[in-house]
Each structure stands twice: as structure tokens, then as C-alpha cells.
C-alpha positions, 0 to 999 in steps of 0.5 A, spaced: 500 499 500 502 506 498 505 509 505 505 517 502 497 518 501 492 520 506 488 514 508 481 514 508 477 508 512 470 506 512 468 504 518 461 499 520 460 496 526 455 489 525 452 486 531 451 479 530 449 475 536 450 468 532 456 465 529 460 471 527 465 466 524 460 465 518 459 472 517 466 474 518 468 468 512 462 470 507 458 477 508 465 480 509 469 479 502 461 480 499 461 486 503 469 488 501 468 487 493 461 491 492 465 497 494 472 495 490 476 494 497 478 487 495 484 486 498 484 492 502 480 492 509 481 490 516 476 487 522 476 485 529 471 482 533 468 486 540 463 485 545 462 492 547 454 494 545 453 487 544 458 481 540 459 485 533 465 484 528 468 492 527 470 492 519 474 497 516 476 498 509 480 502 505 477 507 500 479 513 495 480 520 498 474 522 494 469 516 495 462 519 496 462 515 503 454 516 505 453 511 498 459 507 500 455 505 507 449 505 505 451 498 500 454 496 506 449 497 510 444 494 504 448 487 503 449 486 511 442 486 511 440 482 506 446 477 509 441 478 516 435 476 513 438 470 510 443 468 517 437 470 523 440 470 530 436 470 536 440 476 541 444 474 546 440 477 554 441 483 557 443 479 563 449 475 559 451 482 556 450 485 563 455 480 566 460 479 559 461 487 558 463 487 566 468 481 566 471 484 559 471 491 561 474 490 567 479 486 564 481 490 558 480 496 563 475 500 558 468 503 559 463 500 555 455 501 554 451 499 559 446 497 554 446 492 548 445 495 541 440 491 537 442 485 534 442 484 526 444 491 526 449 496 522 453 503 526 457 507 521 462 509 528 468 512 526 476 509 526 481 510 531 487 509 530 491 507 537 496 511 536 499 510 543 500 502 541 502 502 535 506 510 532 504 515 527 506 516 520 509 511 516 508 505 523 501 506 523 501 504 516 504 498 516 501 496 522 495 497 518 498 494 513 499 487 517 492 488 519 489 487 512 494 481 511 492 478 518 485 479 516 486 476 509 489 470 512 484 469 518 479 469 513 482 464 509 483 459 515 475 461 517 472 459 509 475 452 511 470 452 517 476 449 523 474 446 529 476 450 536 482 445 537 484 446 528 484 454 531 488 453 538 493 448 534 495 454 529 495 459 534 501 456 537 505 454 531 504 463 530 505 463 538 511 459 538 513 463 531 512 470 534 515 468 542 521 466 537 522 472 534 521 476 540 525 473 544 519 473 549 514 469 553 508 469 552 505 468 559 508 470 566 508 462 568 511 455 566 505 451 566 504 444 563 500 444 556 493 441 558 493 434 554 486 437 550 491 442 547 497 436 546 492 431 542 490 437 538 496 440 537 499 433 535 494 431 531 492 437 527 499 440 525 498 446 521 501 446 514 509 448 515 506 454 510 501 457 515 507 457 520 512 460 515 507 465 513 506 468 520 514 468 521 515 471 514 510 477 516 512 478 523 520 478 522 517 484 516 514 488 521 519 486 526 525 489 521 521 494 520 519 497 527 526 496 529 529 501 523 524 506 523 527 512 525 522 516 529 518 511 533 517 513 541 522 508 545 515 505 548 514 502 541 518 495 540 517 490 536 516 486 542 510 489 544 508 490 538 508 484 535 505 481 542 499 485 540 498 483 533 499 475 536 492 477 540 489 481 534 490 474 530 487 470 535 481 474 535 481 474 527 480 467 528 475 466 533 480 463 539 477 467 546 481 470 551 480 464 555 482 460 550 488 464 548 491 463 555 492 456 554 494 457 546 499 461 550 502 457 556 502 451 550 507 455 546 511 457 552 511 449 554 513 447 547 519 452 547 521 450 554 521 444 552 525 444 545 530 449 549 532 444 554 528 449 560 525 445 566 
């Protein structure tokens, strides 16, 4: 992507309490194709206001935003009609929002937004985490790459254990590159994850793709002349791994197990007791 031009992202929050894996695998490519952003979008899952997917689509600076928003809304509503789902209860939302808000140390909406609805909410880059200018653009490029990778995974309808096994492999590559610990403690790998990892080894192609991408972005961050001192490759790659887990549908609890498993495998390979 061109790093010099000003980037304009069309930002849509798609509230859907059903199978978000299907929504991501089916709807998002349809939306991107309809507005001409087939390879230029990224997404993540979030919970504030109810389960939803935050979709950012890169559009031309002179694009008719209102027209594009209307196209996105129309396609999404058609998909909703063909894929109805029940809303979670207000009680369930209140509980999960309280837990997740405390975990992330953020404020949250006290009431849910409607299930099967579309909201246009501006994209606000997290410059405090990723920097600005070329640094931010490089991270956004990774978001695009990671989203494409995640959609390819989800279009194969993987099981929970398969997704966790892939995340373990990517976690190992991340930790190897950064020299970081994926978790603060050493814990024995849960037997169910060991079985999943042994039975479903994602192809070397998948792990090599991830390794190549994070090596590239790590070098870019390290060599960036104007990066703030607190924006380090280790810190950023740890966040990017978390977001990849989010994109493929590995829950926060499962991600914690994945990190423990990946760390144990590394320690065993390195002879750490």
C-alpha cells in the first residue's frame, strides 16, 4: 500500500450475536468486493455494546462515503435476513461487559445495541500503541494481511482445537522472534491442547507465512528512525499475535491456554525445566 497518501477508512460495526465465524468468512468478502476494497480491509471482533465485528475498508480520499455506507448497510441487512440469530439477553451482556471491561480496564456501554444491526462509527487509530505516520501505516498493512489470513482459515470452517493449534504455532514463531515469554508463568500444557497440536499440525506454509510477516514488521519497527522508545518490536508483536487470535475466533480464555502451551513447547525444545 502507498504509505505517502492520506488514508481514508470506511468504518462499520456489524452487530451480530450468532456465528461470527460465518459472518467473517461470508459477509466481509462480499462487502469488500461491493465497494472495491477486495484486498484493502481489516477487521476485529469486539464486545462493547454486544458481540460485533469492526470492519475498516480503505477507500479513495474522494470517495462518496454516504453512498458506500449505504451499500455496506444494504448488503449486510440482506445477509442478516438470510442468517437470523437470537440476541443474547441483557443480563448476559451486563455480566460479560462487566468482566471484559474490568479485564481491559475500559469503559463500556451499559446497554446493548440492537442485534443484527449496522452502525457507522469512526475508526480511531491507536497511535499510543503503534505510533503514527509510516509506523502506523505499516501496522495497518499488517492488519490487512492478518485479516486476509484469518478469512482463509475461517472459510475452511476449522474446529476450535484446529484454530488453537494454529495459534500455538504462530505463538511459537512470535516468541522465538521476539525472545519474549508469552505468559508470566510456566504451566504444563493441557492434555487436550497437546492432543490437538499433535493431531492437527498446521502446514509449514501457514507458520512460515506468519513468521515471514512478523519478521518483516519487526525489522520495520526496529529501523524506524522516529519511533517512540516505548513502541518496541516485542510490545507490538505481542499485540499483533493477540489480534490474530481474535480474528480467527480464539477466545480470551483459549488464548491464555494457547500462550501457555506455546511457551511450554518452546521451553521443552530449549531444555528449560
